[in-house]
Structures are given as C-alpha cells and as structure tokens.
Backbone as a printed PyTorch tensor [residue, N CA C, xyz], in Angstrom:
tensor([[[ 66.8110,  59.5980, 158.7360],
         [ 65.7990,  59.7880, 159.7680],
         [ 66.2330,  59.1230, 161.0610]],

        [[ 65.8270,  59.7360, 162.1520],
         [ 66.0850,  59.1990, 163.4840],
         [ 64.7420,  59.0700, 164.1920]],

        [[ 64.4900,  57.9270, 164.7650],
         [ 63.2660,  57.7110, 165.5200],
         [ 63.6060,  57.7120, 167.0160]],

        [[ 62.7210,  58.3430, 167.7800],
         [ 62.9320,  58.4570, 169.2210],
         [ 61.6980,  57.9500, 169.9550]],

        [[ 61.9070,  57.1370, 170.9610],
         [ 60.8050,  56.6020, 171.7490],
         [ 61.1080,  56.8250, 173.2260]],

        [[ 60.2450,  57.6020, 173.8820],
         [ 60.4150,  57.8630, 175.3130],
         [ 59.6540,  56.8330, 176.1370]],

        [[ 60.1110,  56.6490, 177.3550],
         [ 59.4090,  55.8050, 178.3100],
         [ 59.8060,  56.2410, 179.7140]],

        [[ 59.0520,  55.7700, 180.6970],
         [ 59.4160,  56.0300, 182.0800],
         [ 58.5720,  57.0550, 182.7890]],

        [[ 57.6540,  57.7050, 182.0780],
         [ 56.8000,  58.6710, 182.7390],
         [ 55.7930,  57.9910, 183.6500]],

        [[ 55.0860,  58.7900, 184.4170],
         [ 54.0760,  58.2350, 185.3020],
         [ 53.6390,  59.2220, 186.3420]],

        [[ 52.9260,  58.7150, 187.3330],
         [ 52.4130,  59.5160, 188.4380],
         [ 53.2950,  59.2810, 189.6500]],

        [[ 53.7440,  60.3540, 190.2530],
         [ 54.6150,  60.2460, 191.4210],
         [ 54.2540,  61.3480, 192.4100]],

        [[ 54.4670,  61.0900, 193.6640],
         [ 54.2080,  62.1130, 194.6850],
         [ 55.3530,  63.1120, 194.7310]],

        [[ 55.0480,  64.2890, 195.1810],
         [ 56.0680,  65.3220, 195.3380],
         [ 57.1970,  64.7940, 196.2180]],

        [[ 58.4220,  65.0700, 195.8030],
         [ 59.5800,  64.5690, 196.5080],
         [ 60.1010,  63.2580, 195.9570]],

        [[ 59.3200,  62.6260, 195.0810],
         [ 59.7140,  61.3540, 194.5050],
         [ 60.6540,  61.5030, 193.3230]],

        [[ 60.9430,  60.3750, 192.6940],
         [ 61.8910,  60.3390, 191.5800],
         [ 61.3180,  59.5550, 190.4140]],

        [[ 61.8000,  59.8840, 189.2390],
         [ 61.4790,  59.1470, 188.0230],
         [ 62.7140,  59.1490, 187.1310]],

        [[ 62.8490,  58.1040, 186.3350],
         [ 63.8910,  58.0790, 185.3170],
         [ 63.2430,  57.9000, 183.9630]],

        [[ 63.4220,  58.8910, 183.1140],
         [ 62.9170,  58.8230, 181.7590],
         [ 63.9980,  58.2570, 180.8480]],

        [[ 63.5600,  57.4880, 179.8680],
         [ 64.4880,  56.9300, 178.8850],
         [ 64.0600,  57.3560, 177.4890]],

        [[ 65.0190,  57.4870, 176.6160],
         [ 64.7460,  57.8150, 175.2170],
         [ 65.6320,  56.9380, 174.3520]],

        [[ 65.0140,  56.0250, 173.6450],
         [ 65.7490,  55.1210, 172.7670],
         [ 65.7300,  55.6560, 171.3450]],

        [[ 66.9020,  55.7800, 170.7640],
         [ 67.0320,  56.2770, 169.3960],
         [ 67.3130,  55.1280, 168.4450]],

        [[ 66.7600,  55.2270, 167.2630],
         [ 67.0140,  54.2340, 166.2150],
         [ 67.0670,  54.9410, 164.8690]],

        [[ 67.5130,  54.2140, 163.8730],
         [ 67.6520,  54.8080, 162.5470],
         [ 69.0670,  55.3080, 162.3470]],

        [[ 69.2010,  56.4860, 161.7890],
         [ 70.5090,  57.0530, 161.4580],
         [ 71.1330,  57.7470, 162.6720]],

        [[ 71.3570,  56.9690, 163.7170],
         [ 71.8810,  57.5390, 164.9590],
         [ 73.3120,  58.0370, 164.8180]],

        [[ 74.0320,  57.5690, 163.8280],
         [ 75.4040,  58.0310, 163.6150],
         [ 75.4510,  59.5130, 163.2680]],

        [[ 74.3280,  60.0750, 162.8300],
         [ 74.2740,  61.4930, 162.4780],
         [ 73.9110,  62.3890, 163.6680]],

        [[ 73.5760,  61.7940, 164.7970],
         [ 73.1510,  62.5590, 165.9670],
         [ 74.3630,  63.1410, 166.6890]],

        [[ 74.3170,  64.4410, 166.9550],
         [ 75.3830,  65.1050, 167.6980],
         [ 74.9820,  65.4050, 169.1400]],

        [[ 73.6960,  65.5580, 169.3700],
         [ 73.2360,  65.8720, 170.7190],
         [ 71.7860,  65.4550, 170.8710]],

        [[ 71.4240,  65.2200, 172.1150],
         [ 70.0350,  64.9050, 172.4360],
         [ 69.6050,  65.7530, 173.6100]],

        [[ 68.3320,  66.0630, 173.6250],
         [ 67.8310,  66.9240, 174.6850],
         [ 66.4780,  66.4600, 175.1860]],

        [[ 66.1350,  66.9840, 176.3460],
         [ 64.8070,  66.7740, 176.9210],
         [ 64.1180,  68.1360, 177.0280]],

        [[ 62.8830,  68.1620, 176.6220],
         [ 62.0410,  69.3350, 176.7480],
         [ 60.7550,  68.9060, 177.4460]],

        [[ 60.0100,  69.8890, 177.9340],
         [ 58.7230,  69.5650, 178.5440],
         [ 57.7100,  70.6420, 178.1990]],

        [[ 56.4670,  70.2300, 178.2170],
         [ 55.3880,  71.1680, 177.9220],
         [ 54.2180,  70.8810, 178.8470]],

        [[ 53.8830,  71.8810, 179.6440],
         [ 52.7470,  71.7930, 180.5390],
         [ 51.5260,  72.3750, 179.8340]],

        [[ 50.3250,  71.9990, 180.2580],
         [ 49.1060,  72.5160, 179.6160],
         [ 49.0730,  74.0300, 179.6110]],

        [[ 48.8290,  74.5920, 178.4450],
         [ 48.7240,  76.0370, 178.3310],
         [ 50.0390,  76.7810, 178.3140]],

        [[ 51.1470,  76.0400, 178.3250],
         [ 52.4590,  76.6820, 178.3300],
         [ 53.2630,  76.2520, 177.1080]],

        [[ 54.2880,  77.0300, 176.8210],
         [ 55.1580,  76.6960, 175.7110],
         [ 56.1180,  75.5740, 176.1000]],

        [[ 56.6030,  74.9020, 175.0890],
         [ 57.5900,  73.8470, 175.3250],
         [ 58.8750,  74.4960, 175.8300]],

        [[ 59.4600,  73.9310, 176.8810],
         [ 60.6540,  74.5150, 177.4730],
         [ 61.7760,  73.4990, 177.5860]],

        [[ 62.9800,  74.0180, 177.5130],
         [ 64.1810,  73.2040, 177.6090],
         [ 64.3520,  72.6630, 179.0300]],

        [[ 64.7970,  71.4160, 179.1220],
         [ 65.0700,  70.7980, 180.4220],
         [ 66.5580,  70.4620, 180.5560]],

        [[ 67.0790,  69.7110, 179.5960],
         [ 68.4860,  69.3030, 179.6650],
         [ 68.9380,  68.8280, 178.2960]],

        [[ 70.2410,  68.8660, 178.0760],
         [ 70.7910,  68.3800, 176.8110],
         [ 72.1660,  67.7910, 177.0470]],

        [[ 72.5250,  66.8460, 176.2010],
         [ 73.8220,  66.1920, 176.3080],
         [ 74.3560,  65.9150, 174.9170]],

        [[ 75.6470,  66.1580, 174.7310],
         [ 76.2510,  65.8230, 173.4500],
         [ 76.4320,  64.3070, 173.3680]],

        [[ 76.4660,  63.7930, 172.1680],
         [ 76.5860,  62.3470, 172.0100],
         [ 77.9400,  61.8530, 172.5320]],

        [[ 78.9270,  62.7330, 172.5290],
         [ 80.2290,  62.3610, 173.0800],
         [ 80.2560,  62.4580, 174.5970]],

        [[ 79.2460,  63.1320, 175.1600],
         [ 79.1900,  63.3030, 176.6110],
         [ 79.9830,  64.4860, 177.1170]],

        [[ 80.6300,  65.2220, 176.2310],
         [ 81.4860,  66.3200, 176.6520],
         [ 80.7030,  67.5710, 177.0210]],

        [[ 79.4760,  67.6730, 176.5580],
         [ 78.6880,  68.8540, 176.8510],
         [ 77.3630,  68.4810, 177.4760]],

        [[ 77.0910,  69.0510, 178.6400],
         [ 75.8330,  68.8040, 179.3470],
         [ 75.3010,  70.1430, 179.8460]],

        [[ 74.0240,  70.3680, 179.6310],
         [ 73.3990,  71.6140, 180.0690],
         [ 72.0590,  71.2960, 180.7240]],

        [[ 71.7110,  72.1110, 181.7020],
         [ 70.4400,  71.9680, 182.4130],
         [ 69.7360,  73.3190, 182.4860]],

        [[ 68.4200,  73.2560, 182.4800],
         [ 67.6400,  74.4450, 182.7930],
         [ 67.7860,  74.7280, 184.2840]],

        [[ 67.7050,  75.9870, 184.6310],
         [ 67.8510,  76.3700, 186.0320],
         [ 66.7890,  75.7180, 186.9080]],

        [[ 65.6220,  75.4890, 186.3150],
         [ 64.5060,  74.9380, 187.0800],
         [ 64.7360,  73.4960, 187.5250]],

        [[ 65.6390,  72.7780, 186.8630],
         [ 65.8660,  71.3650, 187.2140],
         [ 67.2990,  71.0980, 187.6640]],

        [[ 68.1740,  72.0690, 187.5050],
         [ 69.5790,  71.8720, 187.8620],
         [ 69.7090,  71.5290, 189.3350]],

        [[ 70.4970,  70.5140, 189.6070],
         [ 70.6620,  70.0570, 190.9780],
         [ 69.6760,  68.9780, 191.3780]],

        [[ 68.6150,  68.8320, 190.5960],
         [ 67.6070,  67.7980, 190.8850],
         [ 67.5690,  66.7380, 189.8000]],

        [[ 68.1930,  67.0260, 188.6690],
         [ 68.1020,  66.1220, 187.5240],
         [ 69.4830,  65.8070, 186.9740]],

        [[ 69.5860,  64.6310, 186.3770],
         [ 70.8370,  64.2130, 185.7460],
         [ 70.5250,  63.6050, 184.3910]],

        [[ 71.1640,  64.1410, 183.3580],
         [ 71.0240,  63.5740, 182.0270],
         [ 72.2600,  62.7260, 181.7410]],

        [[ 72.0420,  61.5900, 181.1230],
         [ 73.1600,  60.7070, 180.8080],
         [ 72.8340,  59.9550, 179.5250]],

        [[ 73.8460,  59.3030, 178.9570],
         [ 73.5910,  58.5400, 177.7290],
         [ 74.3910,  57.2520, 177.7330]],

        [[ 73.8350,  56.2630, 177.0400],
         [ 74.4910,  54.9800, 176.8540],
         [ 74.5910,  54.7900, 175.3520]],

        [[ 75.7410,  55.0840, 174.8110],
         [ 75.8940,  55.0400, 173.3600],
         [ 75.7050,  53.6350, 172.8090]],

        [[ 76.0920,  52.6450, 173.5800],
         [ 75.9470,  51.2630, 173.1000],
         [ 74.4810,  50.9090, 172.9070]],

        [[ 73.6150,  51.5240, 173.6950],
         [ 72.1820,  51.2560, 173.6060],
         [ 71.4470,  52.3620, 172.8530]],

        [[ 72.1870,  53.3750, 172.3940],
         [ 71.5610,  54.5190, 171.7200],
         [ 70.4250,  55.0910, 172.5600]],

        [[ 70.6850,  55.2240, 173.8350],
         [ 69.6520,  55.6450, 174.7680],
         [ 70.1560,  56.7920, 175.6370]],

        [[ 69.2760,  57.7590, 175.8530],
         [ 69.5390,  58.8730, 176.7590],
         [ 68.5590,  58.7930, 177.9170]],

        [[ 69.0370,  59.1390, 179.1010],
         [ 68.2190,  59.0570, 180.3010],
         [ 68.1070,  60.4330, 180.9520]],

        [[ 67.0120,  60.6310, 181.6490],
         [ 66.8470,  61.8160, 182.4750],
         [ 66.3710,  61.3420, 183.8390]],

        [[ 67.2630,  61.3860, 184.8030],
         [ 66.9180,  61.0370, 186.1740],
         [ 66.4370,  62.2960, 186.8690]],

        [[ 65.2290,  62.2610, 187.3780],
         [ 64.6530,  63.4320, 188.0450],
         [ 64.3520,  63.0830, 189.4910]],

        [[ 64.8940,  63.8670, 190.3970],
         [ 64.6980,  63.6570, 191.8250],
         [ 64.0020,  64.8730, 192.4460]],

        [[ 63.5550,  64.7000, 193.6500],
         [ 62.8910,  65.7890, 194.3850],
         [ 61.8540,  66.4730, 193.5050]],

        [[ 61.0190,  65.6710, 192.8850],
         [ 60.0370,  66.2040, 191.9430],
         [ 59.0250,  67.1030, 192.6410]],

        [[ 58.6010,  68.1180, 191.9070],
         [ 57.6440,  69.0970, 192.4080],
         [ 56.4040,  69.0870, 191.5120]],

        [[ 55.2790,  69.5290, 192.0320],
         [ 54.0780,  69.5850, 191.1800],
         [ 54.2970,  70.4030, 189.9080]],

        [[ 55.1420,  71.4170, 189.9820],
         [ 55.3900,  72.2290, 188.7840],
         [ 56.2330,  71.5160, 187.7360]],

        [[ 56.7130,  70.3340, 188.0530],
         [ 57.4110,  69.5140, 187.0510],
         [ 56.4230,  68.7330, 186.1820]],

        [[ 55.1510,  68.7990, 186.5310],
         [ 54.1340,  68.0920, 185.7580],
         [ 54.0840,  68.6240, 184.3340]],

        [[ 54.2280,  67.7180, 183.3690],
         [ 54.2670,  68.1010, 181.9570],
         [ 54.4100,  66.8480, 181.1070]],

        [[ 54.2590,  67.0370, 179.8270],
         [ 54.6570,  65.9930, 178.8780],
         [ 56.1290,  66.2370, 178.5570]],

        [[ 56.9230,  65.2090, 178.7180],
         [ 58.3570,  65.3140, 178.4800],
         [ 58.6910,  64.7090, 177.1240]],

        [[ 59.4240,  65.4900, 176.3350],
         [ 59.7870,  65.0760, 174.9870],
         [ 61.2950,  64.9160, 174.8720]],

        [[ 61.6910,  63.9020, 174.1740],
         [ 63.0860,  63.6850, 173.8180],
         [ 63.3030,  64.2420, 172.4040]],

        [[ 64.4710,  64.8130, 172.1720],
         [ 64.7660,  65.3850, 170.8630],
         [ 66.2190,  65.1290, 170.4960]],

        [[ 66.4880,  65.1340, 169.2100],
         [ 67.8530,  64.9020, 168.7250],
         [ 68.1830,  65.8770, 167.6060]],

        [[ 69.4530,  66.2330, 167.5160],
         [ 69.8640,  67.0980, 166.4020],
         [ 71.2380,  66.7050, 165.9000]],

        [[ 71.6490,  67.3910, 164.8560],
         [ 72.9240,  67.0900, 164.2040],
         [ 73.9190,  68.2200, 164.3520]],

        [[ 73.6140,  69.1690, 165.2940],
         [ 74.4860,  70.3370, 165.4100],
         [ 75.1430,  70.4860, 166.7750]],

        [[ 74.6490,  69.7950, 167.7970],
         [ 75.2430,  69.9160, 169.1180],
         [ 74.2360,  70.3780, 170.1520]],

        [[ 74.7030,  70.4880, 171.4000],
         [ 73.8060,  70.8420, 172.4920],
         [ 73.2570,  72.2560, 172.2990]],

        [[ 71.9500,  72.3460, 172.3290],
         [ 71.2520,  73.6130, 172.1570],
         [ 70.0960,  73.6590, 173.1430]],

        [[ 69.6610,  74.8630, 173.5040],
         [ 68.5300,  74.9960, 174.4130],
         [ 67.2480,  75.3520, 173.6720]],

        [[ 67.3610,  75.7220, 172.4160],
         [ 66.1800,  76.0820, 171.6490],
         [ 65.5820,  74.8480, 170.9690]],

        [[ 64.2790,  74.7110, 171.0990],
         [ 63.5910,  73.5750, 170.4910],
         [ 63.7420,  73.5770, 168.9730]],

        [[ 63.8590,  74.7560, 168.3980],
         [ 63.9710,  74.8510, 166.9430],
         [ 65.2850,  74.2830, 166.4240]],

        [[ 66.2420,  74.0440, 167.3070],
         [ 67.5250,  73.4850, 166.8880],
         [ 67.4980,  71.9700, 166.7790]],

        [[ 66.3880,  71.3650, 167.1350],
         [ 66.2790,  69.9110, 167.1190],
         [ 65.4260,  69.4530, 165.9520]],

        [[ 65.9160,  68.4080, 165.2910],
         [ 65.2740,  67.9410, 164.0720],
         [ 64.3060,  66.7900, 164.3020]],

        [[ 64.5630,  66.0310, 165.3340],
         [ 63.7800,  64.8090, 165.5640],
         [ 63.1960,  64.8390, 166.9640]],

        [[ 61.9600,  64.3560, 167.0630],
         [ 61.2290,  64.3950, 168.3280],
         [ 60.5280,  63.0720, 168.5850]],

        [[ 60.4520,  62.7220, 169.8590],
         [ 59.6550,  61.5810, 170.2580],
         [ 58.2120,  61.9940, 170.4540]],

        [[ 57.4020,  61.0190, 170.8450],
         [ 55.9640,  61.2750, 170.9920],
         [ 55.6190,  61.8700, 172.3480]],

        [[ 56.5500,  61.8260, 173.2770],
         [ 56.3270,  62.3940, 174.6010],
         [ 55.8690,  61.3640, 175.6100]],

        [[ 56.1990,  61.6240, 176.8640],
         [ 55.7480,  60.7820, 177.9690],
         [ 55.2690,  61.6840, 179.0910]],

        [[ 54.1250,  61.3440, 179.6590],
         [ 53.5020,  62.2020, 180.6780],
         [ 54.1510,  61.9730, 182.0410]],

        [[ 54.4910,  63.0690, 182.6780],
         [ 54.9490,  63.0370, 184.0660],
         [ 53.9730,  63.8810, 184.8910]],

        [[ 53.4090,  63.2730, 185.9010],
         [ 52.4720,  63.9590, 186.7750],
         [ 52.9670,  63.8380, 188.2070]],

        [[ 53.1370,  64.9830, 188.8590],
         [ 53.6160,  65.0170, 190.2350],
         [ 52.4820,  65.5400, 191.1130]],

        [[ 52.0490,  64.7300, 192.0200],
         [ 50.9530,  65.1210, 192.9050],
         [ 51.5050,  65.7370, 194.1840]],

        [[ 50.7460,  66.6790, 194.7130],
         [ 51.1970,  67.3680, 195.9330],
         [ 50.7280,  66.6620, 197.1930]]])
C-alpha cells in the first residue's frame, strides 16, 4: 500500500500562484509514476500532470501546460505541482495519485489516491 497526503491548496486571486505538495509513504519503492488530477463541482475528474519516478517522463494537460510545473524529490518521496497564472477555471479539488505502471493520463491507471486539496481562484 502507498499512502498519499496532499497539501498546499487554498484561496488565491486570479493571476496568483500556488504550490501543491504530495507526500508519499508506505511501499513507495513500487511507485513508477505520480500524477495530479482535479475535479470541479459537477464535472468529471480530469488529468492535470504526471511525472515518472525517475523524472524521465513528464506530461501536462493542455489546459495547464505553460502555467504549471510538476517535479519530484525522491529523497522526500514528495511530488510538487507549481501552478502560476491561476484562472478561476482552475478552481477544483486537486488529487495526487500514484501507480506502478508509469505516466498515464487516465485516472483508472492509478492505484492510490490522496484525499484531495481544495484550490479556489477568485476573479
């Protein structure tokens, strides 16, 4: 089992920045990739970004590409999502996820999920 705990969400004005963190614990040696997803009220959960544990593979959704950076600190078993130039449409609960197969954009490819952290962007 792998446990994931997100932090760093909050309320920010449009144009502002936030850095989300996801700390992994447990059987982290089995993790091949970690990803960030988000879910806004009334909408389906959508892919945001993913990174392989080796750092060799990084992917972004078109909606955040150029405004966000995903990174990882293997020594701390932590993945980060730096989000800049935030827009009201970025408002959602952001979830961290981990899998044992590699970077994927489908939520169904991830085995472990955090509890989520709320990001609210005011206009």
